[in-house]
C-alpha positions as CSV (number, residue, x, y, z in Angstrom):
1,X,-76.3,-18.1,-149.5
2,X,-75.0,-15.6,-147.0
3,X,-71.2,-15.8,-146.6
4,X,-68.8,-13.9,-144.5
5,X,-65.1,-13.8,-145.3
6,X,-63.0,-13.6,-142.1
7,X,-59.2,-13.3,-141.8
8,X,-56.4,-10.9,-141.1
9,X,-55.7,-8.0,-143.5
10,X,-53.7,-9.2,-146.5
11,X,-55.1,-12.7,-146.5
12,X,-56.8,-12.3,-149.9
13,X,-60.4,-12.0,-148.8
14,X,-61.1,-9.0,-151.1
15,X,-59.4,-10.6,-154.1
16,X,-61.4,-13.8,-153.8
17,X,-64.7,-12.0,-153.1
18,X,-64.2,-10.0,-156.3
19,X,-63.6,-13.2,-158.3
20,X,-66.8,-14.6,-156.9
21,X,-68.6,-11.5,-158.1
22,X,-67.0,-11.5,-161.6
23,X,-67.1,-15.2,-162.3
24,X,-70.1,-16.5,-160.5
25,X,-72.4,-13.4,-160.1
26,X,-72.2,-13.0,-156.3
27,X,-72.9,-9.7,-154.6
28,X,-69.7,-8.5,-153.0
29,X,-70.0,-6.1,-150.1
30,X,-66.6,-4.8,-148.9
31,X,-66.7,-2.6,-145.9
32,X,-63.3,-1.3,-146.7
33,X,-64.4,-0.2,-150.2
34,X,-67.7,1.2,-148.8
35,X,-65.8,3.3,-146.2
36,X,-63.3,4.6,-148.8
37,X,-66.3,5.6,-151.0
38,X,-67.7,7.5,-148.1
39,X,-64.4,9.2,-147.5
40,X,-64.0,10.3,-151.1
41,X,-67.5,11.6,-151.2
42,X,-66.9,13.6,-148.0
43,X,-70.1,12.3,-146.3
44,X,-70.5,12.7,-142.5
45,X,-69.8,8.9,-142.1
46,X,-66.7,9.3,-144.3
47,X,-65.3,12.2,-142.3
48,X,-65.6,10.2,-139.1
49,X,-63.9,7.2,-140.6
50,X,-61.0,8.9,-142.3
51,X,-58.9,9.6,-139.2
52,X,-59.2,6.1,-138.0
53,X,-58.3,4.6,-141.4
54,X,-55.2,6.8,-141.7
55,X,-54.0,5.6,-138.3
56,X,-54.6,2.0,-139.1
57,X,-57.3,1.7,-136.4
58,X,-60.7,0.1,-136.7
59,X,-63.6,2.4,-137.7
60,X,-66.2,2.6,-134.9
61,X,-68.9,0.0,-135.1
62,X,-71.8,2.4,-135.4
63,X,-70.3,4.0,-138.5
64,X,-69.8,0.7,-140.3
65,X,-73.1,-0.7,-139.3
66,X,-75.1,2.3,-140.6
67,X,-73.4,2.1,-143.9
68,X,-74.0,-1.7,-144.2
69,X,-77.7,-1.3,-143.1
70,X,-78.3,0.6,-146.3
71,X,-76.4,-1.9,-148.5
72,X,-77.4,-5.4,-147.4
73,X,-79.8,-6.8,-150.0
74,X,-83.3,-8.1,-149.0
75,X,-86.2,-9.8,-150.8
76,X,-86.7,-13.1,-152.6
77,X,-85.2,-15.0,-154.2
78,X,-82.3,-14.3,-151.9
79,X,-79.1,-13.6,-153.8
80,X,-75.7,-15.0,-153.0
81,X,-73.9,-12.4,-150.9
82,X,-70.3,-12.4,-149.6
83,X,-69.5,-9.8,-146.9
84,X,-65.8,-8.9,-146.8
85,X,-64.3,-7.0,-143.9
86,X,-67.2,-7.2,-141.3
87,X,-67.7,-8.2,-138.6
88,X,-64.3,-7.6,-136.9
89,X,-65.3,-8.3,-133.3
90,X,-68.0,-10.1,-131.3
91,X,-70.2,-7.0,-130.8
92,X,-70.3,-6.4,-134.5
93,X,-71.1,-10.1,-135.1
94,X,-74.1,-9.9,-132.8
95,X,-75.3,-6.6,-134.3
96,X,-75.0,-8.0,-137.8
97,X,-77.1,-11.1,-136.9
98,X,-80.0,-8.7,-136.1
99,X,-79.9,-7.6,-139.7
100,X,-78.5,-10.5,-141.7
101,X,-77.6,-14.1,-140.7
102,X,-74.4,-15.6,-142.1
103,X,-74.7,-19.2,-143.2
104,X,-71.1,-19.9,-143.8
105,X,-68.0,-18.1,-142.5
106,X,-64.8,-18.7,-144.4
107,X,-61.5,-18.0,-142.5
108,X,-58.5,-17.3,-144.7
109,X,-55.6,-18.7,-142.9
110,X,-52.1,-17.3,-143.7
111,X,-48.9,-17.0,-141.7
112,X,-48.1,-13.5,-140.3
113,X,-44.8,-13.1,-142.1
114,X,-46.6,-13.5,-145.5
115,X,-49.3,-11.1,-144.4
116,X,-46.8,-8.3,-143.7
117,X,-45.1,-8.9,-147.1
118,X,-48.4,-8.8,-148.9
119,X,-49.8,-5.7,-147.2
120,X,-46.7,-3.6,-147.6
121,X,-46.6,-4.5,-151.3
122,X,-50.1,-3.3,-152.1
123,X,-51.0,-0.1,-154.0
124,X,-54.3,1.2,-155.5
125,X,-55.6,3.5,-158.1
126,X,-57.0,6.7,-156.6
127,X,-59.3,7.2,-159.6
128,X,-61.0,3.8,-160.1
129,X,-60.1,2.0,-156.8
130,X,-58.4,-1.1,-158.4
131,X,-55.9,-2.8,-156.0
132,X,-52.6,-4.2,-157.1
133,X,-49.8,-6.1,-155.3
134,X,-46.3,-6.2,-156.7
135,X,-45.9,-9.8,-155.3
136,X,-49.2,-11.5,-156.4
137,X,-51.0,-9.1,-158.8
138,X,-48.7,-6.5,-160.3
139,X,-49.9,-3.9,-162.8
140,X,-48.9,-4.3,-166.4
141,X,-46.8,-1.2,-166.2
142,X,-45.0,-0.6,-162.9
143,X,-46.7,2.1,-160.9
144,X,-49.6,2.7,-163.2
145,X,-53.2,1.5,-163.2
146,X,-54.0,-1.0,-166.0
147,X,-57.4,0.6,-166.6
148,X,-56.6,4.3,-166.8
149,X,-52.8,4.7,-166.4
150,X,-53.3,6.7,-163.2
151,X,-50.2,6.6,-160.9
152,X,-50.8,4.1,-158.2
153,X,-50.7,5.1,-154.5
154,X,-50.0,3.2,-151.3
155,X,-52.8,3.5,-148.8
156,X,-51.8,5.0,-145.5
157,X,-53.0,1.9,-143.7
158,X,-50.6,-0.3,-145.8
159,X,-47.5,1.4,-144.7
160,X,-45.2,-0.7,-142.4
161,X,-46.1,1.1,-139.2
162,X,-49.8,1.0,-139.8
163,X,-49.6,-2.7,-140.8
164,X,-48.1,-3.6,-137.5
165,X,-50.9,-1.7,-135.7
166,X,-53.6,-3.4,-137.8
167,X,-52.3,-6.9,-137.1
168,X,-52.1,-6.1,-133.4
169,X,-55.7,-4.9,-133.4
170,X,-56.7,-8.0,-135.4
171,X,-55.2,-10.5,-133.0
172,X,-56.7,-8.7,-130.0
173,X,-60.3,-8.0,-131.2
174,X,-61.0,-10.2,-134.2
175,X,-59.5,-13.6,-133.2
176,X,-62.4,-14.3,-130.8
177,X,-64.7,-14.4,-133.7
178,X,-63.3,-17.8,-134.7
179,X,-64.5,-19.3,-131.4
180,X,-67.9,-17.6,-131.9
181,X,-68.5,-19.0,-135.4
182,X,-66.9,-22.4,-134.5
183,X,-69.5,-22.8,-131.7
184,X,-72.3,-22.0,-134.2
185,X,-70.9,-24.7,-136.5
186,X,-70.5,-22.4,-139.6
187,X,-66.8,-21.8,-139.6
188,X,-64.7,-23.2,-142.4
189,X,-60.9,-22.7,-142.7
190,X,-59.3,-22.1,-146.0
191,X,-55.5,-22.2,-146.5
192,X,-54.7,-18.9,-148.3
193,X,-50.9,-19.2,-149.0
194,X,-51.3,-20.5,-152.6
195,X,-51.8,-18.6,-155.8
196,X,-54.9,-16.6,-156.4
197,X,-56.2,-19.3,-158.8
198,X,-55.4,-22.1,-156.4
199,X,-57.2,-20.5,-153.5
200,X,-60.2,-19.7,-155.8
201,X,-60.5,-23.3,-156.8
202,X,-60.5,-24.4,-153.2
203,X,-63.0,-21.7,-152.3
204,X,-65.4,-22.6,-155.1
205,X,-65.2,-26.3,-154.1
206,X,-66.0,-25.4,-150.5
207,X,-69.0,-23.2,-151.3
208,X,-70.3,-25.7,-153.8
209,X,-70.3,-28.3,-151.1
210,X,-72.1,-26.0,-148.6
211,X,-74.9,-25.0,-151.0
212,X,-78.2,-26.6,-150.1
213,X,-79.8,-28.8,-152.8
214,X,-83.2,-27.5,-153.8
215,X,-85.0,-30.6,-152.6
216,X,-83.5,-30.5,-149.1
217,X,-86.0,-27.9,-147.8
218,X,-89.7,-27.3,-148.3
219,X,-89.4,-23.6,-149.2
220,X,-88.4,-22.0,-152.5
221,X,-85.2,-23.3,-154.0
222,X,-82.1,-21.2,-153.5
223,X,-80.3,-19.8,-156.5
224,X,-77.2,-21.7,-157.6
225,X,-73.8,-20.2,-157.0
226,X,-73.9,-18.5,-160.4
227,X,-77.3,-16.8,-160.0
228,X,-76.6,-14.0,-157.6
229,X,-77.7,-10.5,-158.8
230,X,-75.1,-7.8,-159.1
């Protein structure tokens, strides 16, 4: 199953995608993580992306698409894949559909005041990339990564001024995607204001209900939700 997670920054898309990968074997592709890997590696794509990310602006479409082109899985049996952070606008959605067709789009719905609180409370480990949130997922020791005790840092795009810019960009450019996927009949809304475990239970139920039973089509059976390849 090909699934896109859609929603404003801070709605919990990345957290839930990681849980699908850890607990049910899904392939998780996060454009944010992929871009930060490129930045850390100092690649040409990473150097282009870095300035936009620090300013809280969207990275140009061609940069993201080229990185994704090399990462989207192919072949049979098709694995369960969740794409987190892309597309962000209609042009990206149409370009993505040339490479990879989403079958379900899950929209994480969260009030804006909660979004701002969540985003400004985030920090991450510069060494291993783990993300924490002092409100919903704090580290065991304040300010230190659980895995390697590296001091946590706040990403430039999670600072208050950058958060406001990100939400403005989201509402202007990403909101029309809801209409696009609604018309295609693949949009599903998921309330995202509950705890991580509550949202995950709702998400698992939603995806289980969307999975095709093997006998419904004439071709090879799809893998179950737990059979994706990492």
